[in-house]
MMTF fields as JSON, N, C-alpha, C and O atoms, coordinates in Angstrom:
{
  "mmtfVersion": "1.0.0",
  "mmtfProducer": "UNKNOWN",
  "numBonds": 319,
  "numAtoms": 320,
  "numGroups": 80,
  "numChains": 1,
  "numModels": 1,
  "chainsPerModel": [1],
  "groupsPerChain": [80],
  "chainIdList": ["A"],
  "bondAtomList": [4, 2, 8, 6, 12, 10, 16, 14, 20, 18, 24, 22, 28, 26, 32, 30, 36, 34, 40, 38, 44, 42, 48, 46, 52, 50, 56, 54, 60, 58, 64, 62, 68, 66, 72, 70, 76, 74, 80, 78, 84, 82, 88, 86, 92, 90, 96, 94, 100, 98, 104, 102, 108, 106, 112, 110, 116, 114, 120, 118, 124, 122, 128, 126, 132, 130, 136, 134, 140, 138, 144, 142, 148, 146, 152, 150, 156, 154, 160, 158, 164, 162, 168, 166, 172, 170, 176, 174, 180, 178, 184, 182, 188, 186, 192, 190, 196, 194, 200, 198, 204, 202, 208, 206, 212, 210, 216, 214, 220, 218, 224, 222, 228, 226, 232, 230, 236, 234, 240, 238, 244, 242, 248, 246, 252, 250, 256, 254, 260, 258, 264, 262, 268, 266, 272, 270, 276, 274, 280, 278, 284, 282, 288, 286, 292, 290, 296, 294, 300, 298, 304, 302, 308, 306, 312, 310, 316, 314],
  "bondOrderList": [1, 1, 1, 1, 1, 1, 1, 1, 1, 1, 1, 1, 1, 1, 1, 1, 1, 1, 1, 1, 1, 1, 1, 1, 1, 1, 1, 1, 1, 1, 1, 1, 1, 1, 1, 1, 1, 1, 1, 1, 1, 1, 1, 1, 1, 1, 1, 1, 1, 1, 1, 1, 1, 1, 1, 1, 1, 1, 1, 1, 1, 1, 1, 1, 1, 1, 1, 1, 1, 1, 1, 1, 1, 1, 1, 1, 1, 1, 1],
  "groupList": [{"groupName": "MET", "atomNameList": ["N", "CA", "C", "O"], "elementList": ["N", "C", "C", "O"], "formalChargeList": [0, 0, 0, 0], "bondAtomList": [1, 0, 2, 1, 3, 2], "bondOrderList": [1, 1, 2], "singleLetterCode": "M", "chemCompType": "L-PEPTIDE LINKING"}, {"groupName": "ASP", "atomNameList": ["N", "CA", "C", "O"], "elementList": ["N", "C", "C", "O"], "formalChargeList": [0, 0, 0, 0], "bondAtomList": [1, 0, 2, 1, 3, 2], "bondOrderList": [1, 1, 2], "singleLetterCode": "D", "chemCompType": "L-PEPTIDE LINKING"}, {"groupName": "PHE", "atomNameList": ["N", "CA", "C", "O"], "elementList": ["N", "C", "C", "O"], "formalChargeList": [0, 0, 0, 0], "bondAtomList": [1, 0, 2, 1, 3, 2], "bondOrderList": [1, 1, 2], "singleLetterCode": "F", "chemCompType": "L-PEPTIDE LINKING"}, {"groupName": "ALA", "atomNameList": ["N", "CA", "C", "O"], "elementList": ["N", "C", "C", "O"], "formalChargeList": [0, 0, 0, 0], "bondAtomList": [1, 0, 2, 1, 3, 2], "bondOrderList": [1, 1, 2], "singleLetterCode": "A", "chemCompType": "L-PEPTIDE LINKING"}, {"groupName": "LYS", "atomNameList": ["N", "CA", "C", "O"], "elementList": ["N", "C", "C", "O"], "formalChargeList": [0, 0, 0, 0], "bondAtomList": [1, 0, 2, 1, 3, 2], "bondOrderList": [1, 1, 2], "singleLetterCode": "K", "chemCompType": "L-PEPTIDE LINKING"}, {"groupName": "SER", "atomNameList": ["N", "CA", "C", "O"], "elementList": ["N", "C", "C", "O"], "formalChargeList": [0, 0, 0, 0], "bondAtomList": [1, 0, 2, 1, 3, 2], "bondOrderList": [1, 1, 2], "singleLetterCode": "S", "chemCompType": "L-PEPTIDE LINKING"}, {"groupName": "GLU", "atomNameList": ["N", "CA", "C", "O"], "elementList": ["N", "C", "C", "O"], "formalChargeList": [0, 0, 0, 0], "bondAtomList": [1, 0, 2, 1, 3, 2], "bondOrderList": [1, 1, 2], "singleLetterCode": "E", "chemCompType": "L-PEPTIDE LINKING"}, {"groupName": "LEU", "atomNameList": ["N", "CA", "C", "O"], "elementList": ["N", "C", "C", "O"], "formalChargeList": [0, 0, 0, 0], "bondAtomList": [1, 0, 2, 1, 3, 2], "bondOrderList": [1, 1, 2], "singleLetterCode": "L", "chemCompType": "L-PEPTIDE LINKING"}, {"groupName": "GLN", "atomNameList": ["N", "CA", "C", "O"], "elementList": ["N", "C", "C", "O"], "formalChargeList": [0, 0, 0, 0], "bondAtomList": [1, 0, 2, 1, 3, 2], "bondOrderList": [1, 1, 2], "singleLetterCode": "Q", "chemCompType": "L-PEPTIDE LINKING"}, {"groupName": "ILE", "atomNameList": ["N", "CA", "C", "O"], "elementList": ["N", "C", "C", "O"], "formalChargeList": [0, 0, 0, 0], "bondAtomList": [1, 0, 2, 1, 3, 2], "bondOrderList": [1, 1, 2], "singleLetterCode": "I", "chemCompType": "L-PEPTIDE LINKING"}, {"groupName": "VAL", "atomNameList": ["N", "CA", "C", "O"], "elementList": ["N", "C", "C", "O"], "formalChargeList": [0, 0, 0, 0], "bondAtomList": [1, 0, 2, 1, 3, 2], "bondOrderList": [1, 1, 2], "singleLetterCode": "V", "chemCompType": "L-PEPTIDE LINKING"}, {"groupName": "HIS", "atomNameList": ["N", "CA", "C", "O"], "elementList": ["N", "C", "C", "O"], "formalChargeList": [0, 0, 0, 0], "bondAtomList": [1, 0, 2, 1, 3, 2], "bondOrderList": [1, 1, 2], "singleLetterCode": "H", "chemCompType": "L-PEPTIDE LINKING"}, {"groupName": "TYR", "atomNameList": ["N", "CA", "C", "O"], "elementList": ["N", "C", "C", "O"], "formalChargeList": [0, 0, 0, 0], "bondAtomList": [1, 0, 2, 1, 3, 2], "bondOrderList": [1, 1, 2], "singleLetterCode": "Y", "chemCompType": "L-PEPTIDE LINKING"}, {"groupName": "THR", "atomNameList": ["N", "CA", "C", "O"], "elementList": ["N", "C", "C", "O"], "formalChargeList": [0, 0, 0, 0], "bondAtomList": [1, 0, 2, 1, 3, 2], "bondOrderList": [1, 1, 2], "singleLetterCode": "T", "chemCompType": "L-PEPTIDE LINKING"}, {"groupName": "PRO", "atomNameList": ["N", "CA", "C", "O"], "elementList": ["N", "C", "C", "O"], "formalChargeList": [0, 0, 0, 0], "bondAtomList": [1, 0, 2, 1, 3, 2], "bondOrderList": [1, 1, 2], "singleLetterCode": "P", "chemCompType": "L-PEPTIDE LINKING"}, {"groupName": "ASN", "atomNameList": ["N", "CA", "C", "O"], "elementList": ["N", "C", "C", "O"], "formalChargeList": [0, 0, 0, 0], "bondAtomList": [1, 0, 2, 1, 3, 2], "bondOrderList": [1, 1, 2], "singleLetterCode": "N", "chemCompType": "L-PEPTIDE LINKING"}, {"groupName": "ARG", "atomNameList": ["N", "CA", "C", "O"], "elementList": ["N", "C", "C", "O"], "formalChargeList": [0, 0, 0, 0], "bondAtomList": [1, 0, 2, 1, 3, 2], "bondOrderList": [1, 1, 2], "singleLetterCode": "R", "chemCompType": "L-PEPTIDE LINKING"}, {"groupName": "CYS", "atomNameList": ["N", "CA", "C", "O"], "elementList": ["N", "C", "C", "O"], "formalChargeList": [0, 0, 0, 0], "bondAtomList": [1, 0, 2, 1, 3, 2], "bondOrderList": [1, 1, 2], "singleLetterCode": "C", "chemCompType": "L-PEPTIDE LINKING"}, {"groupName": "GLY", "atomNameList": ["N", "CA", "C", "O"], "elementList": ["N", "C", "C", "O"], "formalChargeList": [0, 0, 0, 0], "bondAtomList": [1, 0, 2, 1, 3, 2], "bondOrderList": [1, 1, 2], "singleLetterCode": "G", "chemCompType": "PEPTIDE LINKING"}],
  "groupTypeList": [0, 1, 2, 3, 4, 5, 6, 7, 4, 3, 3, 4, 1, 6, 8, 7, 9, 3, 10, 4, 1, 11, 10, 12, 4, 7, 3, 10, 3, 3, 2, 6, 6, 4, 7, 4, 8, 7, 13, 3, 0, 7, 1, 8, 7, 14, 15, 5, 4, 3, 3, 11, 10, 3, 1, 7, 6, 6, 7, 9, 16, 17, 13, 4, 16, 12, 11, 6, 16, 0, 3, 7, 7, 5, 10, 6, 5, 18, 4, 18],
  "groupIdList": [1, 2, 3, 4, 5, 6, 7, 8, 9, 10, 11, 12, 13, 14, 15, 16, 17, 18, 19, 20, 21, 22, 23, 24, 25, 26, 27, 28, 29, 30, 31, 32, 33, 34, 35, 36, 37, 38, 39, 40, 41, 42, 43, 44, 45, 46, 47, 48, 49, 50, 51, 52, 53, 54, 55, 56, 57, 58, 59, 60, 61, 62, 63, 64, 65, 66, 67, 68, 69, 70, 71, 72, 73, 74, 75, 76, 77, 78, 79, 80],
  "secStructList": [7, 2, 2, 2, 2, 2, 2, 2, 2, 6, 7, 7, 1, 2, 2, 2, 2, 2, 2, 2, 2, 2, 2, 2, 2, 2, 2, 2, 2, 2, 2, 2, 2, 2, 2, 2, 2, 2, 2, 2, 2, 2, 2, 1, 2, 2, 2, 2, 2, 2, 2, 2, 2, 2, 2, 2, 2, 2, 2, 2, 2, 2, 2, 2, 2, 2, 2, 2, 2, 2, 2, 2, 2, 2, 2, 2, 2, 2, 2, 7],
  "xCoordList": [67.976, 69.065, 68.631, 69.697, 67.799, 67.157, 67.213, 67.785, 66.463, 66.154, 67.397, 67.391, 68.382, 69.758, 70.235, 70.481, 70.334, 70.923, 70.089, 70.709, 69.032, 68.268, 68.637, 68.767, 68.711, 69.015, 70.525, 70.777, 71.401, 72.498, 72.82, 73.52, 72.227, 71.996, 71.432, 71.729, 70.335, 69.78, 70.525, 70.047, 71.856, 72.368, 73.379, 73.806, 73.559, 74.046, 75.437, 76.483, 75.204, 76.365, 77.197, 76.874, 78.595, 79.776, 79.861, 80.483, 79.111, 79.214, 77.72, 77.623, 76.757, 75.522, 76.216, 76.668, 76.393, 77.04, 77.92, 77.803, 78.657, 79.514, 78.541, 78.86, 77.74, 76.887, 75.957, 75.899, 75.343, 74.499, 75.261, 74.658, 76.507, 77.216, 77.616, 77.742, 77.873, 78.209, 76.98, 77.103, 75.853, 74.602, 74.147, 73.476, 74.683, 74.681, 75.242, 74.559, 76.776, 77.333, 76.943, 77.249, 76.365, 75.809, 74.797, 74.885, 73.709, 72.89, 73.279, 72.762, 74.248, 74.823, 75.193, 74.916, 75.928, 76.786, 75.684, 75.727, 74.571, 73.413, 72.821, 72.55, 72.609, 72.023, 72.812, 72.332, 74.275, 74.911, 74.95, 74.742, 75.225, 75.343, 73.715, 73.695, 72.596, 71.51, 71.465, 70.876, 71.992, 72.083, 72.772, 72.282, 73.871, 75.037, 74.141, 74.076, 73.333, 72.293, 71.49, 71.204, 70.941, 69.756, 70.552, 70.086, 71.562, 72.028, 72.625, 72.645, 73.166, 73.356, 72.111, 72.101, 71.121, 70.045, 69.225, 68.451, 69.622, 69.286, 70.015, 69.553, 71.306, 72.283, 71.844, 71.789, 71.599, 70.826, 69.549, 69.182, 68.872, 67.454, 67.315, 66.423, 68.175, 68.124, 68.237, 67.465, 69.122, 69.349, 68.392, 68.28, 67.595, 66.554, 65.42, 64.728, 65.339, 63.992, 64.119, 63.189, 65.206, 65.445, 65.083, 64.296, 65.596, 65.433, 63.895, 63.377, 63.082, 62.028, 61.027, 60.087, 61.381, 60.438, 60.534, 59.574, 62.326, 62.504, 61.427, 60.457, 61.659, 60.612, 59.443, 58.908, 58.666, 57.332, 57.189, 56.268, 57.984, 57.988, 57.917, 57.287, 58.783, 58.827, 57.389, 56.753, 57.095, 55.751, 54.392, 53.531, 54.47, 53.581, 53.793, 52.856, 55.181, 55.289, 54.757, 53.618, 55.324, 54.729, 53.128, 52.494, 52.41, 50.944, 50.366, 49.411, 50.96, 50.352, 50.315, 49.344, 51.614, 51.717, 50.949, 50.779, 50.426, 49.587, 48.157, 47.698, 47.712, 46.471, 46.225, 45.123, 47.443, 47.18, 47.202, 46.291, 48.074, 47.768, 46.62, 46.453, 45.697, 44.422, 43.662, 42.859, 43.438, 42.908, 42.815, 41.829, 43.902, 44.234, 43.529, 42.807, 43.88, 43.422, 41.593, 40.771, 41.407, 40.105, 39.19, 38.291, 39.972, 39.428, 39.613, 38.614, 40.915, 40.768, 39.999, 39.742, 39.616, 38.445, 37.264, 36.473, 36.828, 35.768, 35.437, 34.296, 36.357, 36.385, 36.1, 35.228, 36.729, 36.575, 35.296, 35.248],
  "yCoordList": [162.465, 163.315, 164.911, 165.5, 165.588, 166.775, 167.485, 168.49, 166.58, 166.807, 167.496, 168.648, 166.635, 166.415, 167.798, 168.644, 167.818, 169.098, 170.571, 171.546, 170.464, 171.535, 171.98, 173.064, 170.886, 171.125, 171.682, 172.517, 171.212, 171.752, 173.279, 174.075, 173.533, 174.927, 176.141, 177.316, 175.567, 176.249, 176.017, 176.508, 175.191, 175.245, 176.772, 177.358, 177.128, 178.526, 178.295, 178.918, 177.216, 176.85, 176.215, 175.659, 176.247, 175.525, 173.949, 173.155, 173.586, 172.24, 171.715, 170.531, 172.459, 171.953, 171.829, 170.702, 172.507, 172.594, 171.173, 170.311, 171.222, 169.847, 168.497, 167.558, 168.415, 167.267, 167.179, 166.107, 168.076, 168.192, 168.007, 167.754, 168.134, 167.872, 166.527, 165.99, 165.776, 164.528, 163.616, 162.586, 164.045, 163.534, 163.395, 162.464, 164.666, 164.844, 163.894, 163.198, 163.777, 162.784, 161.599, 160.821, 161.149, 159.868, 159.501, 158.516, 160.445, 160.492, 160.095, 159.251, 160.868, 161.221, 159.554, 159.008, 159.018, 157.874, 156.763, 156.167, 156.729, 155.513, 155.886, 154.867, 156.907, 157.275, 156.78, 156.328, 156.797, 156.418, 155.019, 154.432, 154.391, 152.734, 152.365, 151.347, 152.87, 152.436, 152.781, 152.098, 153.645, 154.169, 153.143, 152.821, 152.62, 151.483, 150.386, 149.886, 149.84, 148.586, 148.687, 147.766, 149.923, 150.096, 149.997, 149.476, 150.466, 150.552, 149.012, 148.661, 147.965, 146.792, 145.744, 144.702, 146.448, 145.747, 145.799, 144.937, 147.08, 147.433, 147.24, 147.39, 146.869, 146.257, 144.676, 144.214, 144.175, 142.686, 142.369, 141.241, 143.536, 143.352, 142.546, 141.732, 142.866, 142.2, 140.707, 139.882, 140.356, 139.03, 137.968, 136.77, 138.842, 138.371, 138.124, 137.109, 139.316, 139.259, 138.169, 137.4, 138.092, 136.58, 135.469, 134.64, 135.297, 133.829, 133.708, 132.599, 134.881, 134.83, 134.34, 133.555, 134.881, 134.387, 133.201, 132.443, 132.705, 131.215, 130.464, 129.839, 130.572, 129.634, 129.817, 128.741, 130.938, 131.216, 130.292, 129.482, 130.241, 129.539, 127.979, 127.198, 127.74, 126.137, 125.922, 124.877, 126.63, 126.666, 126.364, 125.5, 127.281, 126.866, 125.835, 125.299, 125.426, 123.868, 123.16, 122.715, 122.974, 121.484, 121.835, 120.788, 122.799, 122.862, 122.481, 121.704, 123.066, 122.447, 120.915, 120.284, 120.352, 118.924, 117.967, 116.766, 118.891, 118.536, 118.123, 117.011, 119.269, 119.294, 118.34, 118.026, 117.974, 117.362, 116.271, 115.625, 115.522, 114.082, 113.846, 112.641, 114.69, 114.619, 114.553, 113.641, 115.352, 115.23, 113.954, 113.68, 113.342, 112.101, 111.076, 110.155, 111.417, 110.009, 110.24, 109.342, 111.26, 111.585, 110.551, 109.721, 111.118, 110.435, 109.038, 108.335, 108.473, 107.023, 106.503, 105.303, 107.031, 106.292, 106.288, 105.632, 107.307, 107.757, 106.345, 105.888, 105.734, 104.964, 103.489, 102.803, 102.998, 102.057, 101.687, 100.823],
  "zCoordList": [94.718, 94.349, 93.908, 93.73, 93.728, 93.217, 94.987, 95.409, 95.607, 96.944, 97.736, 98.17, 97.829, 98.193, 98.082, 98.942, 96.138, 95.732, 96.492, 96.918, 96.509, 96.995, 98.606, 99.174, 98.93, 100.486, 100.684, 101.553, 99.907, 100.058, 99.517, 100.142, 98.324, 98.14, 98.978, 98.764, 100.239, 100.997, 102.284, 103.307, 102.361, 103.661, 103.646, 102.651, 105.068, 105.363, 106.258, 106.081, 107.299, 108.055, 107.308, 106.258, 107.889, 107.263, 107.593, 106.888, 108.829, 108.941, 108.357, 108.037, 108.247, 107.523, 106.355, 106.153, 105.679, 104.156, 103.986, 103.114, 104.896, 104.853, 104.903, 104.174, 105.477, 105.932, 104.686, 104.083, 104.334, 103.13, 101.783, 100.74, 101.849, 100.387, 100.431, 99.33, 101.532, 101.712, 101.367, 100.704, 101.837, 101.471, 100.103, 99.656, 99.325, 98.088, 97.289, 96.538, 97.41, 96.893, 97.108, 96.204, 97.989, 98.323, 97.334, 96.6, 97.35, 96.422, 94.952, 94.22, 94.745, 93.45, 92.923, 91.856, 94.142, 93.869, 93.208, 92.132, 94.418, 94.398, 92.887, 92.251, 92.304, 91.154, 90.219, 89.179, 90.483, 89.021, 88.945, 87.883, 90.094, 90.231, 89.748, 89.056, 89.931, 89.568, 88.02, 87.182, 87.832, 86.135, 85.294, 84.211, 85.729, 85.476, 85.33, 84.207, 86.378, 86.279, 85.423, 84.658, 85.396, 83.891, 82.47, 81.457, 82.561, 81.059, 80.793, 79.613, 81.902, 81.712, 81.328, 80.673, 81.994, 81.848, 80.367, 79.95, 79.68, 78.32, 77.398, 76.267, 77.56, 77.072, 76.479, 75.339, 77.666, 77.55, 76.889, 76.561, 76.718, 76.491, 74.991, 74.752, 74.223, 72.677, 73.135, 72.645, 74.007, 73.797, 74.629, 74.37, 75.907, 76.658, 75.627, 75.562, 74.765, 74.037, 73.126, 72.884, 72.639, 71.179, 72.05, 71.592, 73.408, 74.293, 74.51, 74.384, 74.856, 75.131, 73.818, 73.94, 72.757, 71.312, 71.439, 71.578, 71.395, 70.92, 72.017, 71.588, 73.241, 74.23, 73.719, 73.455, 73.407, 72.785, 71.683, 71.79, 70.539, 69.658, 69.724, 69.01, 70.837, 71.132, 71.925, 71.79, 72.471, 73.401, 72.26, 72.431, 71.129, 70.205, 69.342, 68.751, 69.176, 68.276, 69.232, 69.082, 70.144, 71.256, 71.292, 71.162, 71.406, 71.25, 70.323, 70.338, 69.227, 67.776, 67.609, 67.193, 68.025, 68.092, 68.767, 68.553, 69.806, 70.748, 69.991, 69.73, 69.781, 69.119, 67.796, 67.346, 67.309, 66.094, 66.405, 65.886, 67.272, 67.716, 68.656, 68.848, 69.363, 69.698, 68.882, 69.076, 67.615, 66.661, 65.597, 64.912, 65.621, 65.065, 65.921, 65.541, 67.169, 68.077, 67.938, 67.755, 68.045, 67.732, 66.582, 66.717, 65.399, 64.237, 64.466, 64.624, 64.509, 64.986, 65.994, 65.895, 66.83, 67.944, 67.749, 68.428, 66.411, 66.088, 64.961, 65.024, 64.034, 63.087, 63.796, 63.264, 64.874, 65.844, 66.436, 67.311]
}
């Protein structure tokens, strides 16, 4: 976008100015679209973070249960 703006400022011919202006407007529109996408992603970040934290907590609970059961099996098989 900055490059398109500097090209527009450097243009001297009327036709070239019109073309550079069009390119600059396209660059601005593309920038604004990406900005909207980024803003939407940042707005969703707290929800995404909460979901990922919940997934990690579930993984930790499952891993803990697995290790507790394996320890119990190990103790039981050692007695027999």
